[in-house]
N, C-alpha and C positions, 0 to 999 in steps of 0.2 A: 496700350493695352496690348497683352501677348495673344498668339494665335495658338489655341487649344490643341490644333493637329500637330503643330512642331513639338509641341510639350508631350505629347502621346507618343511621337515617333521618337524622340530623343531625350527621355525625361533624365538621363546622366549629365548631356551636356548642358541642359537649362540647370540643373541642381550646381554644378560646377561654376556656371557664370555668376549664378546668384552668390553662391559662397565667395566670392570675391568682394561681394559687397557686405559680406558678414552676416549672410542669412543662411539658414540651413533647413532642412526637412520640407521645403515649400513644394517641391515636386510632387512628393507623396501626396501631401495635403491636397495638392489640385486635383491630380488623379483620383483620389478617392472620393472626391466630391463629385468628377465628372462619370466615374464607373457608375456610381449612386444614381446619378442622375439619368444616365441612358440605359440603366437596368429598369428604371420606371417608366421610361419611354417605351421601351420595348415591351414592358408587361402590359401597359396601356395599349398598345397598339394590338398585343395578343387578344385581351378582353373584348377589344373592339370589333376584331375580326370574328370572335366567337361570338358576339352580340347580333352582328351581320348576319352570320350564318343562321344564327337562331331565328331570327326574324323571318327568313326566307321560308324556314321549315316549319315555324308557327303559320304563315299564309298558306302554306300547302294543307296544313292538318286542317285548318277551318274550311279550306275548299272541300276537302272529303268529308267534313261533319264530323272529325275526330276531335270533340270537345275536350275530353280530357287531356290528350296530348297538346290541344292548343294551350289551355290553361298551363300545363307543365312548362310549356316552352316561353309563353308570356312572364311567368316569373323568373325564368332563365335570364330571360331578355332585361328584365327590370334589375336583377341582380347585378349582370354584366355592365350596365348602362352606369349604375352607382359605383362598380369598382373602376370601369375606365375613367369617370370623373375624378374619382380620389386619386388615383394613382397619376393622372394628369396634372391636378393640383400639387401633387407631391413633388413631381418633376419639374413644373414651373417654380415652384419653390426653391429647388436644389440649383435650379438655373440661376435663379436671382442670386443665391448664396455664392456659386461659382463666380458669376459677372463681379460681384462685390470683390471678392478674393482676388480675381485678376486686376481689378483696377487699383488694388492698393498694391500691387505688386511693381519695383522699381524695375527699369529698364535694364537691359543686359550690356554690360562694358565691351567695347570692343576688345578684341584680343592684345593690341598694342597698348591698351592703357595700363598705367603702372599701378601695382598694388600697391596697398597703404591703409593705413587707419583713419587719418585725417590731414588736415592741412600741410604738416611737418613732411608729409610723404609726397606732395608735390613735386612735379619736375620743371624746371627752368629750361626753356627749349631756345629763348633769344633774350637779348637784350639791347635796347637802344638809347642813345644819348648817354650822356655821364652827368651825375650831380653836381648842380653847382656849388663852387667853392665860395662860401659867404665870408666876408672880413667883420661880421658881426654874428650874433646869435639868431638865426632864424626863429620865428614863431610860428604858432599855428593859426590859421585864417582869421579865427575870430578876434585874436589878439593884435592883428596888424593894424595901425593908426587909421589909415586911410578908407580901412574895411568897417570899424567899428560904427561909424554915422549910419551905414547903408545895411547893418545887419542885426536886426532887434529881436533878441530871443524872448526880452520880459514881455514885450506888447503880446508876441505870439502866445506866449502862456497864459497871459490874461484872457485871450480870445479862446483857445483851443486845449493848453495844457501842455506837457512836454514833448519833446520832440517835433516841435514846429518852430517856423522862422518866417519873420516879415522882412521881406527885402525891398530897398528903396534906393532912388537916387542912382549914383553911379554903378553900385554892385548890381542891380536889378537890370540896368543897361548891359551890363558885360553879360549877366548870364541870359538874357534875352539873344543878344549878340552871337554866343556861343551857339544855342539851340539853331539859330538861323543859318550860321556857317556851316554846322553839321549837316543839316537838311540841304544845303545848297550844293555840297561837295558829295554827299551820297548821289543826289540827282544828277547832277551836271558830268561827274567823274567817274561815279562808280555804277551808274545805270540803273537806279532804284527807282521805282515809282512813288512818289508821294501820295500818301492816302490820311484821311482823317476819319477817325472812328468815334464811337461812343466810348466814355468810360464806364457805364452800368451794363452789365450784360446777365442775360439768363444764366441758369444753373448749370445747364449742359454747355455752356460754352467754356464754364471752368473745368467742368468735368474733361471737356476735349483735349484742354493742354494741362492737365492733370495738376491742376491746383488743387479740384475736390477729388475725391473725399479725403485725402489724407492729410490737406493742408488748409482745411477750413480755418482755423484759428490764426492763420498769418493774414487772413483777409477780412475786409468788412462787407457785412451784408446788410441791405434795407431792411425796412419792415414788410416792404411788400415784395420780397423774394429777389430784386436785382443784386447783383454782387459789383463791387467797385473794383476796376481792375487793377492788380498788384504790376502789372506790365502790358502795353499794346501788343505783345506775343499774343495774348488771348484772343483780341479781336481780330488780328491778321492774319493768323494761323486759322483760327476759326471761320475765315470768310470764305473757305472752300469746304467747311464742313457738308457732308450730304451729298457732294457733287461728284460728278464722274467727268474729267475733263480729258480733253485730247492731249496727247504726248506733244504734240506741235506748238502747244500753249506752254509749255513748260520749258525753262523754269520760270517762275513767277517771283520776281525781286520787289519788295516793298519797304518802305521806311515811312514810320510817323513819329511825331512829336507829340507827347499827351503827358496829362498829367498821372500820376501812379499812387496807389494806395495800398499801405502795409500796416499790419498792426506791429511788427516787429515782435511777436508773442515771444519770442526764443531769444531775445537780446535783451532782457533786463539788466541793468548797471552796465551795458557795453556801448562804448562811443557816445556817452551822454553829453558831453560837451561837444559844441559847433554843429554844423549841420551835415555830417558825415551820415548819419542814420536818422532818416525822419519817417513820420508816418505819411508824409503827402510832400512829393517830389516830382521832377519832370526827367523823361528820358527820350531819346532819339533811339527809337527801336529800328531793327532789321531782321525781316522774316523773309524766307526762300522756301517756295514750295517746288520742287524738283523729282526727278526718278531716283528711285534709291541707288543706282548704278553712278549716278554723277554726286551724290551727298557730299563725299569726303572731299572732292575737289571745291564744292560749293563753300564747305566750313573753311578750307584755307583762305580761299577769297573772301568770305566776310570777315576772318581775322585780320585780313589784309585791308579791307576796309576801315575796321575799329582802329588799327595801328596808324593807319595814315592819317586820321584825324589828330593824334597825338602828335605826331610827327610834324604836322604843318603847325602845331602850336608851341612845337619845341618843349614838349615836356617829356623828359627822360621815362622810360617804362621798361619793364619784364613781361614776357608773354610765358605763362606757365601752362602746362597738361596737367589736368587735375586726376589725383589717384582715385582709384575705386571707391574710396571712404570718403571722398570730399565731393566726388559728383552729385549733382542734382539728380532728383527722382525720376525725371524723363530723360535724360541724357545717355545717349551712348559715348560720346566724347565730348570734352569741354576743354576750350583755351580761356583761361582768365588772363585779363591784361590789368597789370598794376601799375599805376602813376607813381612816382615819387614824389613823396610831401615830404619838404625840408623841415616843417614845423614838427612834425612826428618823428624823423629821421628814419623814414623806412617806406617801404612800397606798399601800397594800398590798392586794392581792387577797384576798379572803374569801369570794366567790361567783362561779360561772361558770354561766350560764343559756344553755341552747343548744336550738334547735329543729333537729333531724336530719331534717325530711320524712319520706320513705320509705324513706332510706338504711338503717337499721336492720332496720326492718320487712321487706324484702327478704332479708337475711340470716338472720332469724329466720322467715321465712315466717308474718309475722302479717297477717290481712286482716280485712275487715269486710264485712257484706251491707248493700249501699245501702237505706235504707227504702222508696224509689220502685221498686225493683226493679234489675236488671243484675246483671253478673258481679261476684263479690267483688272489691275494691279493696284494697291495701295501706293500712295505718293509718299515722299521723304520729306520730312520739315525740318527747319532749321530755325534758329533764334539767337538774338545777340544784341548788345548794347551797342549804340554806336553814336553818342555815349550817354553814360548817365549826366545830364547837364549839371545837377548841384556837384556833383564830386569833381567833374572836369572844372567847374568853377573854383573849388577848393584849391585844385592842383595849380590853376593859372595864377591865383591870388599868393600863394606860398611861394612857388618858383619866381614870381615876379618881385617879390616884395623888397624894397630897399630898406637903407639903414634909417632914414628919416620918416620911415613909415608911409611912403607911397610905394606903389605896384605900378612897375612897367609891364605894359600889355603886349601879346604876341600881335607881330605886324598883320596878320591874317585878319585880325579882328578890327584893324584902325578903318577898314571902309564902312564897317556896320556900326561904328561908333563917330559918324560925321567928322573922321580923319582925326579923333583924339587918340592920344598913345599911351594914357596912363591916367593911374587915380592919383589923385594928389594926396598930402598927408592930410590935407583937410577934410577929405573922404568927395571932392567935385572932382569931374572928367576933366583932364588939360590935356 
């Protein structure tokens, strides 16, 4: 959420930043509501002051026996009391409207973010590894002979419908090994604290990390009001909601492996084959809570953590910085990691690492006390996939596929698979 005082002080800068996201007239709309709200508050306070003064005068009139003046003032007090209540109610309604408006305005992009309309305008900033030269035509993950026995879309459709999968045998063992490998790497090498969180959250948690109100249709809500998390960014970030932390406790660096749920409301007809885009999937998430001054350095650190996973797995990838038209709602800056998928002959997103500045902290009211003294300030929050487990599985399977339908698995996974090194063409671990 945005600081209304900052908008008042420099509406032109606020408007210019939002114009880079394709929005216009927002500053005037915000300030118009704010001015109306403040005018009602001032009028209410003025009416309240007049009411208080008249009450005192009425008491004095009563004391001296002036019934006529007492009755006149009592009527005036009643009138001002009603006026004060009406103005206060109007101010409260305008405050609610203003808060809803501010909640629906995206974060401001940092100055160095490239301008653009969509993913075509994103900018590649680094590339690692070279796509393998196959002596046969590589296929997508679901068409690899050794994978087919362990990736059952038909049973999943019978159970739940489209965009679900049942994994079994060797495939689910590799999936589980990937998640364990990611967690161990982040904990032991990257200094993140493993955390286990609920997948059902209250509505305010979804507001805190800006899934609500704008993206309600992208998530699932239960009949009793809980929401299923689209990512553990929601729970990890909201773990400090309403808190005032000591600066000495920062940064807080967390990771969690959870189920995630997304309705994919805006992706009808997109990536319908295979398990690239599912309603239910698993992610190893990274979240950092830090001071605003250290947020950009943390962003680079988190990007490096995600990249390290792909490099250890030997998956070629590229890192891009998203343009203003492709950035997420709450992000100031985002790096996407795209893994090479030979079955599609293209790079596809496997991680998104964003710094949100103080945008989410304002929504959550999460602050810290500066070590040197002074009033509490809002923390900065960052989040990133480290990585999406299902998409990482796809990359491992497609890059390791062999002509006979078997799959050679990355060496870092062998200890997690009891020393097994490949998925045989018949679908067993070997």
